[in-house]
Z-matrix of the N, CA and C atoms (Angstrom, degrees):
N
C 1 1.460
C 2 1.535 1 108.45
N 3 1.360 2 116.90 1 136.48
C 4 1.469 3 119.01 2 -179.56
C 5 1.527 4 111.64 3 -65.25
N 6 1.331 5 116.45 4 156.99
C 7 1.470 6 119.27 5 176.96
C 8 1.527 7 111.37 6 -60.52
N 9 1.314 8 116.34 7 156.15
C 10 1.463 9 122.46 8 -177.97
C 11 1.517 10 112.32 9 -55.20
N 12 1.333 11 117.75 10 -38.43
C 13 1.463 12 119.92 11 -177.38
C 14 1.523 13 111.75 12 -63.20
N 15 1.340 14 117.65 13 -27.79
C 16 1.467 15 120.76 14 178.37
C 17 1.524 16 109.39 15 -66.78
N 18 1.318 17 116.74 16 -43.50
C 19 1.467 18 120.17 17 176.89
C 20 1.531 19 110.59 18 -63.96
N 21 1.323 20 115.93 19 -46.49
C 22 1.465 21 119.80 20 -180.00
C 23 1.524 22 110.32 21 -58.13
N 24 1.311 23 117.13 22 -44.31
C 25 1.463 24 121.26 23 179.48
C 26 1.526 25 110.90 24 -63.74
N 27 1.321 26 117.36 25 -46.27
C 28 1.466 27 121.22 26 -179.23
C 29 1.516 28 112.56 27 -60.03
N 30 1.315 29 116.87 28 -47.18
C 31 1.459 30 120.83 29 179.61
C 32 1.531 31 110.86 30 -64.72
N 33 1.333 32 116.21 31 -36.91
C 34 1.461 33 120.36 32 -177.89
C 35 1.522 34 111.36 33 -71.68
N 36 1.304 35 117.47 34 -33.88
C 37 1.467 36 121.86 35 -178.50
C 38 1.534 37 112.39 36 -80.94
N 39 1.325 38 117.49 37 -30.06
C 40 1.466 39 121.31 38 -174.58
C 41 1.532 40 114.69 39 -48.04
N 42 1.332 41 120.26 40 -48.71
C 43 1.472 42 118.54 41 -177.66
C 44 1.534 43 113.74 42 -60.74
N 45 1.319 44 116.47 43 -23.06
C 46 1.464 45 121.11 44 -179.37
C 47 1.529 46 112.61 45 -75.49
N 48 1.319 47 117.63 46 -11.05
C 49 1.464 48 121.74 47 -173.58
C 50 1.526 49 112.88 48 -53.88
N 51 1.300 50 117.84 49 -44.10
C 52 1.466 51 120.30 50 -177.72
C 53 1.524 52 112.13 51 -73.79
N 54 1.315 53 117.22 52 -17.02
C 55 1.460 54 119.69 53 179.03
C 56 1.519 55 111.55 54 -60.28
N 57 1.317 56 116.25 55 -28.75
C 58 1.463 57 120.84 56 178.28
C 59 1.527 58 109.69 57 -59.59
N 60 1.331 59 116.40 58 -38.69
C 61 1.459 60 120.34 59 -178.30
C 62 1.526 61 112.65 60 -76.86
N 63 1.324 62 117.04 61 -17.76
C 64 1.466 63 120.18 62 178.27
C 65 1.518 64 111.48 63 -60.48
N 66 1.319 65 116.34 64 -29.41
C 67 1.467 66 119.15 65 179.25
C 68 1.518 67 111.26 66 -62.81
N 69 1.325 68 117.81 67 -26.55
C 70 1.463 69 119.40 68 179.35
C 71 1.529 70 111.57 69 -69.80
N 72 1.317 71 116.83 70 -14.01
C 73 1.464 72 121.16 71 178.01
C 74 1.522 73 111.94 72 -101.50
N 75 1.313 74 116.76 73 9.61
C 76 1.468 75 121.33 74 -176.04
C 77 1.528 76 111.55 75 -55.36
N 78 1.326 77 116.02 76 -41.17
C 79 1.467 78 119.97 77 -179.81
C 80 1.528 79 111.56 78 -63.00
N 81 1.325 80 116.46 79 -39.40
C 82 1.467 81 120.58 80 177.85
C 83 1.526 82 110.79 81 -68.17
N 84 1.320 83 115.67 82 -37.75
C 85 1.460 84 120.32 83 -178.82
C 86 1.522 85 110.63 84 -68.37
N 87 1.324 86 116.44 85 -42.54
C 88 1.470 87 119.58 86 -178.64
C 89 1.524 88 111.99 87 -86.11
N 90 1.304 89 117.84 88 -10.18
C 91 1.462 90 121.78 89 179.74
C 92 1.518 91 111.65 90 -109.03
N 93 1.322 92 115.52 91 -87.52
C 94 1.463 93 121.61 92 -174.54
C 95 1.526 94 112.53 93 -54.60
N 96 1.319 95 117.86 94 -47.13
C 97 1.464 96 121.24 95 -176.30
C 98 1.529 97 111.67 96 -59.71
N 99 1.311 98 117.24 97 -36.78
C 100 1.469 99 119.99 98 -178.90
C 101 1.519 100 111.98 99 -68.18
N 102 1.337 101 118.16 100 -19.94
C 103 1.468 102 120.79 101 -179.95
C 104 1.528 103 112.75 102 -84.12
N 105 1.327 104 117.09 103 -11.90
C 106 1.460 105 120.30 104 -178.04
C 107 1.526 106 111.35 105 -75.06
N 108 1.319 107 115.75 106 145.61
C 109 1.462 108 120.88 107 171.39
C 110 1.522 109 106.93 108 -77.13
N 111 1.323 110 115.09 109 130.97
C 112 1.468 111 120.62 110 -179.11
C 113 1.525 112 109.04 111 -127.06
N 114 1.321 113 116.99 112 152.47
C 115 1.464 114 119.61 113 178.30
C 116 1.527 115 111.15 114 -68.17
N 117 1.312 116 115.78 115 159.42
C 118 1.470 117 121.00 116 -178.73
C 119 1.530 118 112.20 117 -61.77
N 120 1.324 119 117.52 118 -23.96
C 121 1.461 120 121.44 119 -177.40
C 122 1.534 121 112.84 120 -89.86
N 123 1.323 122 117.07 121 7.69
C 124 1.463 123 121.10 122 176.78
C 125 1.529 124 109.19 123 -68.11
N 126 1.321 125 117.63 124 126.55
C 127 1.475 126 119.04 125 178.71
C 128 1.530 127 110.34 126 -61.05
N 129 1.326 128 117.00 127 151.86
C 130 1.472 129 119.19 128 175.82
C 131 1.535 130 110.27 129 -64.24
N 132 1.321 131 115.86 130 152.29
C 133 1.466 132 120.91 131 -175.30
C 134 1.529 133 113.44 132 -54.52
N 135 1.323 134 117.87 133 -36.19
C 136 1.467 135 121.01 134 -175.82
C 137 1.531 136 112.71 135 -67.09
N 138 1.330 137 117.84 136 -15.90
C 139 1.467 138 121.87 137 -178.35
C 140 1.535 139 111.73 138 -75.55
N 141 1.315 140 116.83 139 -31.90
C 142 1.459 141 120.45 140 -171.32
C 143 1.529 142 113.67 141 -61.54
N 144 1.302 143 118.59 142 -43.37
C 145 1.471 144 121.56 143 -179.55
C 146 1.518 145 113.31 144 -59.97
N 147 1.343 146 117.93 145 -55.98
C 148 1.473 147 118.70 146 179.37
C 149 1.529 148 113.43 147 -62.01
N 150 1.323 149 116.98 148 -36.61
C 151 1.472 150 119.27 149 179.81
C 152 1.523 151 109.75 150 -64.82
N 153 1.333 152 117.19 151 -49.19
C 154 1.459 153 119.21 152 -179.35
C 155 1.516 154 111.73 153 -64.26
N 156 1.320 155 117.67 154 -35.82
C 157 1.461 156 120.25 155 177.13
C 158 1.529 157 110.19 156 -59.43
N 159 1.322 158 116.64 157 -48.30
C 160 1.470 159 119.39 158 -178.32
C 161 1.527 160 111.80 159 -69.14
N 162 1.331 161 117.97 160 -36.75
C 163 1.464 162 120.46 161 179.27
C 164 1.524 163 111.10 162 -67.27
N 165 1.331 164 117.05 163 -45.88
C 166 1.463 165 120.36 164 178.50
C 167 1.528 166 110.85 165 -61.55
N 168 1.322 167 116.41 166 -39.30
C 169 1.459 168 120.43 167 -179.95
C 170 1.525 169 110.98 168 -65.23
N 171 1.327 170 117.15 169 -45.88
C 172 1.464 171 119.57 170 -177.17
C 173 1.520 172 111.91 171 -68.24
N 174 1.339 173 118.02 172 -42.51
C 175 1.462 174 117.41 173 -179.89
C 176 1.527 175 110.70 174 -73.05
N 177 1.325 176 118.36 175 -29.90
C 178 1.460 177 120.45 176 174.44
C 179 1.513 178 111.25 177 -63.49
N 180 1.332 179 116.44 178 -43.50
C 181 1.460 180 119.61 179 177.83
C 182 1.531 181 110.26 180 -66.83
N 183 1.316 182 116.85 181 -36.92
C 184 1.464 183 120.15 182 175.86
C 185 1.519 184 111.62 183 -59.32
N 186 1.337 185 116.43 184 -40.15
C 187 1.468 186 119.49 185 178.75
C 188 1.528 187 110.92 186 -64.64
N 189 1.312 188 116.36 187 -35.14
C 190 1.466 189 120.39 188 175.66
C 191 1.528 190 110.40 189 -63.25
N 192 1.329 191 116.93 190 -44.12
C 193 1.465 192 120.35 191 179.93
C 194 1.528 193 111.20 192 -60.10
N 195 1.329 194 116.22 193 -41.08
C 196 1.467 195 120.38 194 178.67
C 197 1.526 196 109.74 195 -66.30
N 198 1.323 197 116.28 196 -47.14
C 199 1.470 198 121.29 197 179.11
C 200 1.525 199 110.58 198 -56.80
N 201 1.321 200 116.17 199 -46.30
C 202 1.468 201 121.28 200 -178.70
C 203 1.531 202 111.04 201 -65.10
N 204 1.320 203 115.63 202 -44.67
C 205 1.471 204 120.74 203 -178.56
C 206 1.527 205 111.51 204 -61.23
N 207 1.334 206 116.49 205 -35.58
C 208 1.463 207 120.87 206 -176.99
C 209 1.521 208 113.02 207 -92.79
N 210 1.336 209 116.32 208 6.00
C 211 1.464 210 120.15 209 175.16
C 212 1.511 211 114.59 210 77.43
N 213 1.325 212 117.32 211 28.05
C 214 1.465 213 120.90 212 177.99
C 215 1.512 214 111.63 213 101.57
N 216 1.316 215 115.72 214 -154.97
C 217 1.463 216 121.33 215 -178.73
C 218 1.523 217 109.40 216 -86.10
N 219 1.311 218 114.72 217 75.31
C 220 1.457 219 121.86 218 -179.29
C 221 1.525 220 109.46 219 -97.99
N 222 1.314 221 116.13 220 172.93
C 223 1.469 222 120.13 221 175.41
C 224 1.523 223 110.61 222 -58.48
N 225 1.324 224 115.95 223 -37.91
C 226 1.465 225 121.11 224 -179.65
C 227 1.539 226 111.75 225 -66.01
N 228 1.317 227 117.17 226 -26.67
C 229 1.467 228 121.88 227 -178.84
C 230 1.524 229 112.39 228 -84.24
N 231 1.321 230 117.27 229 -10.97
C 232 1.462 231 120.95 230 -174.88
C 233 1.526 232 112.82 231 -56.10
N 234 1.314 233 118.10 232 -47.96
C 235 1.467 234 120.39 233 -177.59
C 236 1.526 235 112.15 234 -70.06
N 237 1.337 236 119.82 235 -55.79
C 238 1.464 237 117.58 236 -177.63
C 239 1.526 238 114.28 237 -62.51
N 240 1.328 239 117.57 238 -39.80
C 241 1.459 240 119.35 239 179.47
C 242 1.525 241 111.70 240 -79.66
N 243 1.336 242 116.93 241 -29.33
C 244 1.465 243 120.55 242 174.68
C 245 1.524 244 111.77 243 -66.34
N 246 1.322 245 116.02 244 -42.78
C 247 1.471 246 119.63 245 175.80
C 248 1.527 247 110.90 246 -61.95
N 249 1.321 248 115.83 247 -41.37
C 250 1.460 249 120.91 248 177.86
C 251 1.533 250 110.92 249 -61.81
N 252 1.329 251 116.45 250 -44.53
C 253 1.471 252 120.33 251 177.86
C 254 1.521 253 111.47 252 -61.21
N 255 1.328 254 116.79 253 -42.95
C 256 1.469 255 120.27 254 177.09
C 257 1.521 256 110.50 255 -62.71
N 258 1.323 257 115.95 256 -40.93
C 259 1.461 258 120.30 257 177.77
C 260 1.532 259 110.83 258 -60.17
N 261 1.325 260 116.95 259 -45.16
C 262 1.467 261 120.10 260 179.32
C 263 1.523 262 111.61 261 -61.64
N 264 1.324 263 116.70 262 -46.15
C 265 1.466 264 119.64 263 -179.64
C 266 1.527 265 111.37 264 -61.52
N 267 1.315 266 116.59 265 -43.38
C 268 1.467 267 119.87 266 177.08
C 269 1.523 268 111.15 267 -63.99
N 270 1.324 269 116.31 268 -42.17
C 271 1.459 270 121.04 269 178.84
C 272 1.527 271 110.14 270 -59.70
N 273 1.316 272 116.84 271 -47.33
C 274 1.462 273 121.65 272 -178.70
C 275 1.530 274 111.62 273 -65.49
N 276 1.326 275 118.33 274 -29.71
C 277 1.466 276 121.52 275 -178.11
C 278 1.524 277 112.39 276 -72.33
N 279 1.315 278 117.61 277 -23.33
C 280 1.465 279 119.86 278 -176.49
C 281 1.530 280 111.90 279 -61.23
N 282 1.307 281 118.29 280 -44.06
C 283 1.465 282 122.02 281 -174.15
C 284 1.524 283 113.00 282 -57.12
N 285 1.337 284 120.19 283 -51.29
C 286 1.466 285 117.79 284 178.60
C 287 1.529 286 113.35 285 -66.62
N 288 1.333 287 116.93 286 -32.77
C 289 1.469 288 118.64 287 178.13
C 290 1.521 289 109.62 288 -63.40
N 291 1.300 290 116.83 289 -47.15
C 292 1.472 291 121.38 290 -177.17
C 293 1.530 292 111.39 291 -74.00
N 294 1.320 293 117.03 292 -55.36
C 295 1.463 294 120.71 293 -171.06
C 296 1.519 295 114.60 294 -84.42
N 297 1.314 296 118.59 295 -36.19
C 298 1.463 297 120.20 296 -176.48
C 299 1.525 298 111.54 297 -83.77
N 300 1.347 299 116.10 298 -48.04
C 301 1.470 300 118.80 299 -176.14
C 302 1.520 301 112.68 300 -92.64
N 303 1.320 302 117.39 301 -13.15
C 304 1.475 303 123.25 302 -178.59
C 305 1.526 304 111.54 303 61.52
N 306 1.299 305 116.77 304 25.88
C 307 1.470 306 122.10 305 178.29
C 308 1.526 307 108.09 306 -88.98
N 309 1.313 308 115.93 307 78.79
C 310 1.463 309 121.50 308 -172.79
C 311 1.531 310 111.04 309 -66.12
N 312 1.315 311 117.52 310 -38.50
C 313 1.470 312 120.80 311 177.22
C 314 1.522 313 112.17 312 -66.13
N 315 1.322 314 116.64 313 -43.48
C 316 1.465 315 120.62 314 176.30
C 317 1.524 316 110.21 315 -63.24
N 318 1.332 317 115.88 316 -38.79
C 319 1.466 318 119.75 317 178.62
C 320 1.532 319 110.46 318 -63.08
N 321 1.337 320 116.31 319 -38.49
C 322 1.462 321 119.80 320 176.84
C 323 1.527 322 110.61 321 -61.82
N 324 1.334 323 116.79 322 -47.45
C 325 1.465 324 120.74 323 179.50
C 326 1.531 325 110.29 324 -61.19
N 327 1.323 326 116.73 325 -40.84
C 328 1.456 327 121.09 326 179.46
C 329 1.523 328 110.59 327 -66.06
N 330 1.332 329 116.73 328 -36.33
C 331 1.461 330 121.40 329 178.85
C 332 1.530 331 111.15 330 -66.42
N 333 1.317 332 117.37 331 -32.23
C 334 1.468 333 119.91 332 174.15
C 335 1.535 334 110.07 333 -63.08
N 336 1.330 335 116.45 334 -36.58
C 337 1.469 336 120.46 335 176.15
C 338 1.529 337 110.51 336 -67.19
N 339 1.331 338 117.03 337 -40.81
C 340 1.470 339 121.07 338 176.50
C 341 1.524 340 109.05 339 -58.17
N 342 1.325 341 115.45 340 -46.49
C 343 1.458 342 120.71 341 -178.29
C 344 1.529 343 110.96 342 -59.74
N 345 1.319 344 116.13 343 -44.97
C 346 1.466 345 120.18 344 178.80
C 347 1.520 346 112.10 345 -62.73
N 348 1.325 347 116.57 346 -43.39
C 349 1.466 348 120.42 347 178.80
C 350 1.531 349 111.16 348 -65.72
N 351 1.324 350 116.59 349 -39.12
C 352 1.474 351 120.23 350 178.75
C 353 1.524 352 110.50 351 -66.25
N 354 1.327 353 117.09 352 -40.51
C 355 1.465 354 120.23 353 178.69
C 356 1.529 355 110.41 354 -65.06
N 357 1.325 356 116.88 355 -44.26
C 358 1.470 357 120.46 356 178.69
C 359 1.530 358 110.40 357 -63.01
N 360 1.329 359 116.72 358 -39.86
C 361 1.463 360 120.77 359 177.67
C 362 1.521 361 110.22 360 -61.52
N 363 1.324 362 116.39 361 -46.65
C 364 1.467 363 121.15 362 -178.65
C 365 1.524 364 111.17 363 -59.89
N 366 1.324 365 116.95 364 -45.57
C 367 1.463 366 121.19 365 179.38
C 368 1.533 367 110.38 366 -62.65
N 369 1.333 368 116.35 367 -45.31
C 370 1.471 369 118.44 368 -178.34
C 371 1.525 370 110.89 369 -67.10
N 372 1.316 371 117.23 370 -35.49
C 373 1.464 372 119.95 371 178.08
C 374 1.522 373 111.47 372 -68.64
N 375 1.322 374 116.71 373 -34.92
C 376 1.468 375 119.91 374 -178.97
C 377 1.520 376 110.92 375 -59.20
N 378 1.305 377 116.42 376 -33.66
C 379 1.472 378 120.66 377 179.36
C 380 1.524 379 111.90 378 -70.51
N 381 1.334 380 116.04 379 -20.05
C 382 1.465 381 121.04 380 -176.34
C 383 1.522 382 111.33 381 -102.29
N 384 1.341 383 116.73 382 -47.96
C 385 1.457 384 121.64 383 -174.20
C 386 1.530 385 108.05 384 -153.34
N 387 1.317 386 116.57 385 110.04
C 388 1.471 387 119.59 386 -175.47
C 389 1.526 388 112.23 387 -63.77
N 390 1.316 389 118.17 388 -34.08
C 391 1.463 390 120.27 389 178.16
C 392 1.527 391 110.32 390 -61.43
N 393 1.321 392 116.85 391 -43.21
C 394 1.465 393 120.99 392 177.84
C 395 1.529 394 110.58 393 -59.66
N 396 1.321 395 116.51 394 -42.90
C 397 1.467 396 120.03 395 178.51
C 398 1.520 397 110.95 396 -64.29
N 399 1.314 398 117.13 397 -41.53
C 400 1.472 399 120.47 398 178.36
C 401 1.521 400 111.34 399 -63.70
N 402 1.328 401 116.77 400 -31.99
C 403 1.466 402 120.00 401 177.35
C 404 1.528 403 112.10 402 -67.40
N 405 1.316 404 117.43 403 -17.44
C 406 1.472 405 121.81 404 177.10
C 407 1.533 406 112.22 405 -85.05
N 408 1.319 407 117.99 406 -17.45
C 409 1.470 408 120.18 407 -174.57
C 410 1.529 409 114.34 408 -62.82
N 411 1.329 410 119.95 409 -41.49
C 412 1.475 411 117.97 410 175.38
C 413 1.535 412 111.93 411 -62.01
N 414 1.322 413 116.93 412 -36.51
C 415 1.462 414 122.06 413 176.31
C 416 1.527 415 110.29 414 -62.03
N 417 1.330 416 116.31 415 -44.80
C 418 1.464 417 120.18 416 178.29
C 419 1.532 418 110.63 417 -61.93
N 420 1.324 419 116.61 418 -41.35
C 421 1.473 420 120.22 419 178.68
C 422 1.523 421 110.21 420 -63.37
N 423 1.329 422 117.41 421 -44.65
C 424 1.465 423 120.68 422 -179.85
C 425 1.526 424 110.60 423 -66.04
N 426 1.333 425 117.52 424 -38.66
C 427 1.463 426 120.30 425 176.77
C 428 1.525 427 111.20 426 -62.07
N 429 1.325 428 116.82 427 -34.55
C 430 1.461 429 120.25 428 176.39
C 431 1.524 430 109.71 429 -61.49
N 432 1.323 431 116.25 430 -48.20
C 433 1.459 432 120.68 431 177.56
C 434 1.527 433 111.07 432 -63.40
N 435 1.328 434 117.35 433 -46.13
C 436 1.463 435 121.74 434 -178.49
C 437 1.522 436 111.85 435 -61.64
N 438 1.320 437 116.41 436 -39.79
C 439 1.465 438 120.48 437 179.57
C 440 1.529 439 110.49 438 -66.31
N 441 1.314 440 116.54 439 -45.12
C 442 1.468 441 120.15 440 177.57
C 443 1.525 442 110.78 441 -62.92
N 444 1.315 443 116.95 442 -41.10
C 445 1.459 444 121.13 443 179.32
C 446 1.522 445 111.24 444 -65.51
N 447 1.318 446 117.45 445 -45.85
C 448 1.463 447 121.15 446 178.24
C 449 1.526 448 110.31 447 -59.30
N 450 1.324 449 116.44 448 -44.90
C 451 1.467 450 120.18 449 179.20
C 452 1.525 451 110.74 450 -60.17
N 453 1.316 452 116.47 451 -46.62
C 454 1.470 453 120.68 452 -178.08
C 455 1.528 454 111.58 453 -63.85
N 456 1.326 455 116.86 454 -42.87
C 457 1.467 456 120.29 455 177.72
C 458 1.526 457 110.04 456 -61.95
N 459 1.306 458 116.65 457 -40.95
C 460 1.466 459 121.60 458 178.40
C 461 1.520 460 110.76 459 -60.65
N 462 1.321 461 116.28 460 -44.78
C 463 1.469 462 120.20 461 -174.80
C 464 1.536 463 113.26 462 -74.70
N 465 1.318 464 118.88 463 -30.85
C 466 1.472 465 120.03 464 -175.77
C 467 1.528 466 113.56 465 -93.99
N 468 1.292 467 117.17 466 -6.45
C 469 1.470 468 121.37 467 177.77
C 470 1.517 469 109.11 468 -113.52
N 471 1.289 470 115.43 469 146.28
C 472 1.449 471 119.18 470 179.19
C 473 1.520 472 108.56 471 -67.13
N 474 1.339 473 117.69 472 110.35
C 475 1.460 474 118.69 473 -176.56
C 476 1.514 475 112.24 474 -76.94
N 477 1.335 476 114.88 475 155.06
C 478 1.468 477 120.78 476 168.99
C 479 1.527 478 106.56 477 -64.57
N 480 1.303 479 116.13 478 162.11
C 481 1.464 480 119.08 479 174.62
C 482 1.527 481 108.37 480 -59.93
N 483 1.309 482 116.98 481 120.39
C 484 1.471 483 120.71 482 -177.19
C 485 1.503 484 109.83 483 -127.43
């Protein structure tokens, strides 16, 4: 069996996997996104990378804590880690919906699903490891901001037929 640090590293790195594909949307981010009307409280573009890096790292480490506490991929781990996996997949799906298809309204609806999955993950993790649940709180706070921002961008820009 690999040393514990290998598992911790793997779980911590996993959420970053989709970030590699974000580079394929760079043209949309530096082009189309810059043409959108955004509220005055929209964070500057340079903030998003470091914030997502730290959020992915903290929730990845939280998933490791849950996995470790439950003794690996056991039947008991199915719900908390399954919810986390669903949350990651939903989170990763937002970027192509928003940036590739420009479906800002659909992206908002999808982000509500991300929020629900993240909340369910946090609650299920709290029952297993409170530190892991606390590591999800900055993510929940950022999702609150991201959801409000997505909604506002959707409402102030002429949306595609959705």
